[in-house]
The first five atom37 places (N, CA, C, CB, O) and aatype in JSON, in Angstrom:
{
  "aatype": [12, 16, 0, 19, 6, 14, 2, 19, 2, 3, 7, 3, 11, 10, 2, 19, 16, 5, 0, 0, 0, 9, 10, 7, 9, 8, 1, 2, 16, 10, 1, 12, 8, 16, 3, 0, 7, 10, 9, 1, 4, 19, 19, 15, 1, 1, 16, 7, 18, 1, 1, 18, 12, 7, 1, 6, 9, 11, 1, 18, 17, 1, 6, 2],
  "atom_mask": [
    [1, 1, 1, 1, 1],
    [1, 1, 1, 1, 1],
    [1, 1, 1, 1, 1],
    [1, 1, 1, 1, 1],
    [1, 1, 1, 1, 1],
    [1, 1, 1, 1, 1],
    [1, 1, 1, 1, 1],
    [1, 1, 1, 1, 1],
    [1, 1, 1, 1, 1],
    [1, 1, 1, 1, 1],
    [1, 1, 1, 0, 1],
    [1, 1, 1, 1, 1],
    [1, 1, 1, 1, 1],
    [1, 1, 1, 1, 1],
    [1, 1, 1, 1, 1],
    [1, 1, 1, 1, 1],
    [1, 1, 1, 1, 1],
    [1, 1, 1, 1, 1],
    [1, 1, 1, 1, 1],
    [1, 1, 1, 1, 1],
    [1, 1, 1, 1, 1],
    [1, 1, 1, 1, 1],
    [1, 1, 1, 1, 1],
    [1, 1, 1, 0, 1],
    [1, 1, 1, 1, 1],
    [1, 1, 1, 1, 1],
    [1, 1, 1, 1, 1],
    [1, 1, 1, 1, 1],
    [1, 1, 1, 1, 1],
    [1, 1, 1, 1, 1],
    [1, 1, 1, 1, 1],
    [1, 1, 1, 1, 1],
    [1, 1, 1, 1, 1],
    [1, 1, 1, 1, 1],
    [1, 1, 1, 1, 1],
    [1, 1, 1, 1, 1],
    [1, 1, 1, 0, 1],
    [1, 1, 1, 1, 1],
    [1, 1, 1, 1, 1],
    [1, 1, 1, 1, 1],
    [1, 1, 1, 1, 1],
    [1, 1, 1, 1, 1],
    [1, 1, 1, 1, 1],
    [1, 1, 1, 1, 1],
    [1, 1, 1, 1, 1],
    [1, 1, 1, 1, 1],
    [1, 1, 1, 1, 1],
    [1, 1, 1, 0, 1],
    [1, 1, 1, 1, 1],
    [1, 1, 1, 1, 1],
    [1, 1, 1, 1, 1],
    [1, 1, 1, 1, 1],
    [1, 1, 1, 1, 1],
    [1, 1, 1, 0, 1],
    [1, 1, 1, 1, 1],
    [1, 1, 1, 1, 1],
    [1, 1, 1, 1, 1],
    [1, 1, 1, 1, 1],
    [1, 1, 1, 1, 1],
    [1, 1, 1, 1, 1],
    [1, 1, 1, 1, 1],
    [1, 1, 1, 1, 1],
    [1, 1, 1, 1, 1],
    [1, 1, 1, 1, 1]
  ],
  "atom_positions": [
    [[10.96, 3.86, 5.65], [9.6, 4.35, 5.56], [9.59, 5.82, 5.94], [8.65, 3.52, 6.47], [10.38, 6.27, 6.77]],
    [[8.7, 6.54, 5.33], [8.59, 7.97, 5.57], [8.18, 8.25, 7.02], [7.57, 8.6, 4.61], [7.43, 7.48, 7.63]],
    [[8.68, 9.36, 7.57], [8.38, 9.73, 8.95], [7.07, 10.5, 9.07], [9.51, 10.57, 9.52], [6.55, 10.69, 10.17]],
    [[6.52, 10.94, 7.94], [5.29, 11.73, 7.92], [4.14, 10.85, 7.46], [5.44, 12.98, 6.98], [4.26, 10.11, 6.48]],
    [[3.02, 10.93, 8.18], [1.87, 10.11, 7.81], [1.44, 10.39, 6.38], [0.69, 10.35, 8.77], [1.34, 11.56, 5.98]],
    [[1.19, 9.35, 5.59], [0.79, 9.53, 4.19], [-0.48, 10.36, 4.06], [0.58, 8.19, 3.52], [-1.43, 10.18, 4.82]],
    [[-0.48, 11.26, 3.11], [-1.63, 12.13, 2.86], [-2.45, 11.53, 1.72], [-1.17, 13.59, 2.52], [-2.32, 11.94, 0.57]],
    [[-3.29, 10.55, 2.06], [-4.15, 9.91, 1.08], [-5.57, 9.87, 1.64], [-3.65, 8.47, 0.74], [-5.78, 9.87, 2.85]],
    [[-6.52, 9.83, 0.74], [-7.92, 9.69, 1.14], [-8.2, 8.21, 1.41], [-8.88, 10.25, 0.04], [-7.6, 7.34, 0.77]],
    [[-9.1, 7.93, 2.33], [-9.4, 6.55, 2.69], [-9.86, 5.73, 1.49], [-10.47, 6.52, 3.76], [-9.55, 4.54, 1.41]],
    [[-10.58, 6.33, 0.57], [-11.12, 5.6, -0.57], [-10.21, 5.52, -1.78], [0.0, 0.0, 0.0], [-10.58, 4.9, -2.78]],
    [[-9.04, 6.12, -1.72], [-8.11, 6.07, -2.85], [-7.68, 4.64, -3.11], [-6.87, 6.95, -2.58], [-7.46, 3.86, -2.19]],
    [[-7.56, 4.29, -4.39], [-7.03, 2.99, -4.81], [-5.73, 3.25, -5.54], [-8.05, 2.2, -5.71], [-5.72, 3.86, -6.61]],
    [[-4.63, 2.77, -4.97], [-3.31, 3.04, -5.53], [-2.65, 1.76, -5.99], [-2.43, 3.75, -4.5], [-2.83, 0.71, -5.37]],
    [[-1.88, 1.85, -7.08], [-1.16, 0.67, -7.52], [0.11, 0.5, -6.68], [-0.8, 0.78, -9.03], [0.39, 1.31, -5.81]],
    [[0.85, -0.56, -6.94], [2.03, -0.89, -6.13], [3.04, 0.26, -6.15], [2.69, -2.18, -6.64], [3.55, 0.64, -5.1]],
    [[3.33, 0.8, -7.32], [4.32, 1.86, -7.44], [3.9, 3.1, -6.67], [4.55, 2.21, -8.91], [4.72, 3.69, -5.96]],
    [[2.65, 3.51, -6.8], [2.15, 4.69, -6.1], [2.17, 4.49, -4.59], [0.73, 5.02, -6.57], [2.62, 5.37, -3.85]],
    [[1.69, 3.34, -4.13], [1.65, 3.07, -2.69], [3.05, 3.03, -2.1], [0.93, 1.74, -2.41], [3.29, 3.59, -1.03]],
    [[3.98, 2.38, -2.79], [5.36, 2.3, -2.3], [5.99, 3.68, -2.22], [6.2, 1.38, -3.21], [6.7, 3.99, -1.26]],
    [[5.74, 4.52, -3.22], [6.3, 5.88, -3.23], [5.75, 6.7, -2.06], [5.98, 6.59, -4.56], [6.5, 7.43, -1.41]],
    [[4.47, 6.58, -1.79], [3.85, 7.31, -0.68], [4.43, 6.86, 0.65], [2.33, 7.12, -0.69], [4.65, 7.67, 1.55]],
    [[4.68, 5.56, 0.78], [5.22, 5.01, 2.03], [6.73, 5.2, 2.15], [4.88, 3.53, 2.13], [7.28, 5.1, 3.24]],
    [[7.39, 5.47, 1.04], [8.84, 5.66, 1.07], [9.61, 4.35, 1.14], [0.0, 0.0, 0.0], [10.7, 4.29, 1.71]],
    [[9.03, 3.3, 0.56], [9.69, 2.0, 0.51], [9.75, 1.52, -0.94], [8.96, 0.97, 1.41], [9.05, 2.04, -1.8]],
    [[10.58, 0.52, -1.2], [10.69, -0.04, -2.54], [9.45, -0.88, -2.83], [11.97, -0.89, -2.69], [8.89, -1.49, -1.92]],
    [[9.03, -0.92, -4.06], [7.81, -1.66, -4.4], [7.96, -3.16, -4.14], [7.45, -1.43, -5.85], [6.97, -3.83, -3.84]],
    [[9.17, -3.7, -4.25], [9.36, -5.12, -3.92], [9.17, -5.38, -2.43], [10.75, -5.59, -4.36], [8.68, -6.43, -2.03]],
    [[9.56, -4.41, -1.6], [9.34, -4.52, -0.16], [7.84, -4.53, 0.13], [10.03, -3.36, 0.6], [7.37, -5.31, 0.96]],
    [[7.1, -3.67, -0.55], [5.65, -3.63, -0.38], [5.04, -4.95, -0.79], [5.04, -2.47, -1.19], [4.15, -5.46, -0.1]],
    [[5.47, -5.53, -1.88], [4.96, -6.83, -2.32], [5.26, -7.92, -1.29], [5.56, -7.22, -3.68], [4.4, -8.75, -0.99]],
    [[6.48, -7.91, -0.75], [6.85, -8.9, 0.27], [5.99, -8.75, 1.52], [8.34, -8.77, 0.64], [5.56, -9.75, 2.1]],
    [[5.72, -7.51, 1.93], [4.89, -7.28, 3.11], [3.45, -7.68, 2.85], [4.97, -5.8, 3.53], [2.75, -8.14, 3.76]],
    [[3.0, -7.51, 1.62], [1.65, -7.95, 1.25], [1.56, -9.47, 1.32], [1.27, -7.46, -0.17], [0.62, -10.02, 1.89]],
    [[2.56, -10.14, 0.75], [2.58, -11.61, 0.77], [2.69, -12.15, 2.18], [3.73, -12.13, -0.07], [2.19, -13.24, 2.47]],
    [[3.34, -11.4, 3.08], [3.49, -11.82, 4.48], [2.26, -11.47, 5.32], [4.72, -11.17, 5.08], [2.18, -11.87, 6.48]],
    [[1.31, -10.74, 4.74], [0.08, -10.4, 5.45], [0.16, -9.15, 6.3], [0.0, 0.0, 0.0], [-0.72, -8.9, 7.11]],
    [[1.21, -8.35, 6.12], [1.36, -7.13, 6.92], [0.49, -5.99, 6.39], [2.82, -6.69, 6.93], [0.12, -5.09, 7.14]],
    [[0.18, -6.03, 5.1], [-0.7, -5.03, 4.49], [-1.6, -5.75, 3.5], [0.14, -3.88, 3.78], [-1.17, -6.68, 2.81]],
    [[-2.85, -5.33, 3.44], [-3.82, -5.97, 2.56], [-4.0, -5.17, 1.28], [-5.17, -6.15, 3.27], [-3.83, -3.95, 1.26]],
    [[-4.34, -5.88, 0.22], [-4.63, -5.22, -1.04], [-5.82, -5.9, -1.7], [-3.39, -5.24, -1.98], [-6.25, -6.97, -1.28]],
    [[-6.34, -5.24, -2.72], [-7.41, -5.79, -3.53], [-6.78, -6.18, -4.86], [-8.6, -4.77, -3.71], [-6.07, -5.37, -5.46]],
    [[-7.03, -7.39, -5.31], [-6.49, -7.84, -6.6], [-7.62, -7.79, -7.62], [-5.87, -9.28, -6.5], [-8.68, -8.38, -7.43]],
    [[-7.36, -7.07, -8.71], [-8.35, -6.95, -9.77], [-8.56, -8.3, -10.45], [-7.91, -5.89, -10.8], [-7.6, -8.95, -10.86]],
    [[-9.8, -8.72, -10.56], [-10.09, -9.98, -11.24], [-9.78, -9.89, -12.73], [-11.56, -10.38, -11.04], [-9.37, -10.87, -13.35]],
    [[-9.97, -8.73, -13.28], [-9.77, -8.55, -14.72], [-8.3, -8.49, -15.1], [-10.47, -7.28, -15.19], [-7.88, -9.14, -16.05]],
    [[-7.51, -7.71, -14.35], [-6.11, -7.49, -14.72], [-5.12, -8.25, -13.85], [-5.8, -6.03, -14.66], [-4.0, -8.51, -14.27]],
    [[-5.53, -8.6, -12.63], [-4.63, -9.26, -11.7], [-3.73, -8.29, -10.94], [0.0, 0.0, 0.0], [-2.89, -8.72, -10.15]],
    [[-3.89, -6.98, -11.18], [-3.06, -5.97, -10.51], [-3.52, -5.77, -9.07], [-3.11, -4.65, -11.28], [-4.7, -5.89, -8.75]],
    [[-2.56, -5.44, -8.22], [-2.84, -5.14, -6.83], [-3.2, -3.67, -6.69], [-1.64, -5.49, -5.94], [-2.58, -2.81, -7.31]],
    [[-4.2, -3.39, -5.88], [-4.6, -2.02, -5.55], [-4.64, -1.89, -4.03], [-5.98, -1.66, -6.19], [-5.21, -2.74, -3.34]],
    [[-4.05, -0.83, -3.55], [-3.99, -0.59, -2.11], [-4.92, 0.57, -1.78], [-2.53, -0.28, -1.64], [-4.82, 1.65, -2.37]],
    [[-5.82, 0.35, -0.82], [-6.75, 1.38, -0.4], [-6.02, 2.37, 0.51], [-7.97, 0.76, 0.34], [-5.12, 2.0, 1.25]],
    [[-6.42, 3.64, 0.44], [-5.81, 4.67, 1.24], [-5.85, 4.38, 2.73], [0.0, 0.0, 0.0], [-4.87, 4.6, 3.44]],
    [[-7.0, 3.88, 3.21], [-7.13, 3.58, 4.64], [-6.18, 2.47, 5.06], [-8.57, 3.19, 4.99], [-5.69, 2.46, 6.19]],
    [[-5.91, 1.51, 4.17], [-4.99, 0.42, 4.48], [-3.54, 0.92, 4.52], [-5.13, -0.72, 3.46], [-2.74, 0.46, 5.34]],
    [[-3.22, 1.85, 3.65], [-1.87, 2.44, 3.65], [-1.64, 3.18, 4.96], [-1.69, 3.4, 2.44], [-0.56, 3.07, 5.55]],
    [[-2.63, 3.94, 5.41], [-2.51, 4.65, 6.68], [-2.37, 3.68, 7.85], [-3.72, 5.56, 6.91], [-1.54, 3.89, 8.73]],
    [[-3.17, 2.61, 7.86], [-3.1, 1.62, 8.94], [-1.7, 0.98, 8.98], [-4.19, 0.53, 8.74], [-1.1, 0.84, 10.04]],
    [[-1.22, 0.59, 7.83], [0.11, -0.03, 7.73], [1.19, 0.93, 8.23], [0.4, -0.45, 6.27], [2.1, 0.52, 8.96]],
    [[1.09, 2.19, 7.84], [2.09, 3.19, 8.26], [2.09, 3.35, 9.78], [1.82, 4.55, 7.58], [3.15, 3.4, 10.4]],
    [[0.89, 3.42, 10.37], [0.78, 3.61, 11.83], [1.35, 2.43, 12.61], [-0.68, 3.82, 12.22], [1.91, 2.61, 13.69]],
    [[1.22, 1.23, 12.07], [1.65, 0.03, 12.78], [3.14, -0.26, 12.58], [0.83, -1.17, 12.32], [3.7, -1.11, 13.27]],
    [[3.77, 0.42, 11.64], [5.19, 0.15, 11.38], [5.97, 1.37, 11.59], [5.42, -0.37, 9.99], [7.19, 1.36, 11.42]]
  ]
}
């Protein structure tokens, strides 16, 4: 994980690839942490894609 706090706005909605890149982890690791309940995401009803809010990315980074 990156040593520098992610520079994202609280209201940003990022997909798995974008969120993983900002955090400096592999996207499969991010998915595993989501499934384990370590980070929350919003799942689009229309597409089924996961979206990570900027404030949640910051919270996750601070706790890990």
